[in-house]
C-alpha positions as a LaTeX table, in Angstrom:
\begin{tabular}{lrrr}
\hline
Residue & $x$ (\AA) & $y$ (\AA) & $z$ (\AA) \\
\hline
Met1 & $-4.63$ & 37.11 & $-0.12$ \\
Leu2 & $-2.90$ & 33.78 & 0.38 \\
Thr3 & $-4.55$ & 31.21 & 2.62 \\
Lys4 & $-2.45$ & 28.56 & 4.29 \\
Pro5 & $-3.53$ & 25.54 & 6.32 \\
Ser6 & $-2.58$ & 25.43 & 9.98 \\
Lys7 & 0.40 & 23.38 & 11.11 \\
Ser8 & $-1.89$ & 21.00 & 12.97 \\
Gly9 & $-4.03$ & 20.63 & 9.83 \\
Ile10 & $-0.97$ & 19.73 & 7.78 \\
Lys11 & 0.13 & 17.17 & 10.37 \\
Leu12 & $-3.32$ & 15.55 & 10.39 \\
Phe13 & $-3.40$ & 15.42 & 6.60 \\
Leu14 & 0.05 & 13.84 & 6.36 \\
Glu15 & $-0.88$ & 11.33 & 9.04 \\
Ser16 & $-4.00$ & 10.35 & 7.07 \\
Ile17 & $-1.84$ & 9.88 & 3.94 \\
Arg18 & 0.63 & 7.71 & 5.86 \\
Leu19 & $-2.22$ & 5.61 & 7.25 \\
Ala20 & $-3.79$ & 5.20 & 3.80 \\
Ile21 & $-0.44$ & 4.00 & 2.41 \\
Lys22 & 0.05 & 1.51 & 5.25 \\
Lys23 & $-3.50$ & 0.18 & 4.85 \\
Gly24 & $-3.17$ & 0.06 & 1.07 \\
Ile25 & $-0.06$ & $-2.16$ & 0.99 \\
Ser26 & $-2.14$ & $-5.20$ & 0.01 \\
Thr27 & $-4.19$ & $-3.38$ & $-2.67$ \\
Ser28 & $-3.17$ & $-2.82$ & $-6.26$ \\
Met29 & $-0.94$ & 0.16 & $-7.02$ \\
Ala30 & $-3.60$ & 1.74 & $-9.25$ \\
Thr31 & $-6.21$ & 1.59 & $-6.47$ \\
Leu32 & $-3.81$ & 3.06 & $-3.93$ \\
Ile33 & $-2.76$ & 5.88 & $-6.26$ \\
Gly34 & $-6.40$ & 6.65 & $-7.07$ \\
Ser35 & $-7.26$ & 6.84 & $-3.38$ \\
Leu36 & $-4.29$ & 9.07 & $-2.60$ \\
Asn37 & $-5.01$ & 11.25 & $-5.62$ \\
Arg38 & $-8.57$ & 11.97 & $-4.41$ \\
Lys39 & $-7.27$ & 12.91 & $-0.95$ \\
Ile40 & $-4.50$ & 15.17 & $-2.29$ \\
Val41 & $-6.70$ & 16.93 & $-4.85$ \\
Gly42 & $-9.39$ & 17.48 & $-2.24$ \\
Trp43 & $-6.83$ & 18.91 & 0.18 \\
Ala44 & $-5.38$ & 21.19 & $-2.50$ \\
Asn45 & $-8.81$ & 22.49 & $-3.61$ \\
Tyr46 & $-10.18$ & 23.11 & $-0.11$ \\
Pro47 & $-8.88$ & 26.71 & 0.24 \\
Glu48 & $-10.65$ & 27.66 & $-3.01$ \\
Ser49 & $-14.01$ & 27.12 & $-1.32$ \\
Cys50 & $-13.22$ & 29.54 & 1.52 \\
Leu51 & $-14.14$ & 33.20 & 1.32 \\
Ile52 & $-11.39$ & 35.67 & 2.11 \\
Asn53 & $-12.20$ & 39.18 & 3.26 \\
\hline
\end{tabular}
């Protein structure tokens, strides 16, 4: 069975990404990419931890 995040969950995630990019303007590109990478990988792996009946 395929699990999908809710629309509100997607909006919140994208808003957190936008905020991280705006805050990270003054940091190095490598630091910003590393931060975004952790967020995106965590978001992508979250459904794997859920049990589906």
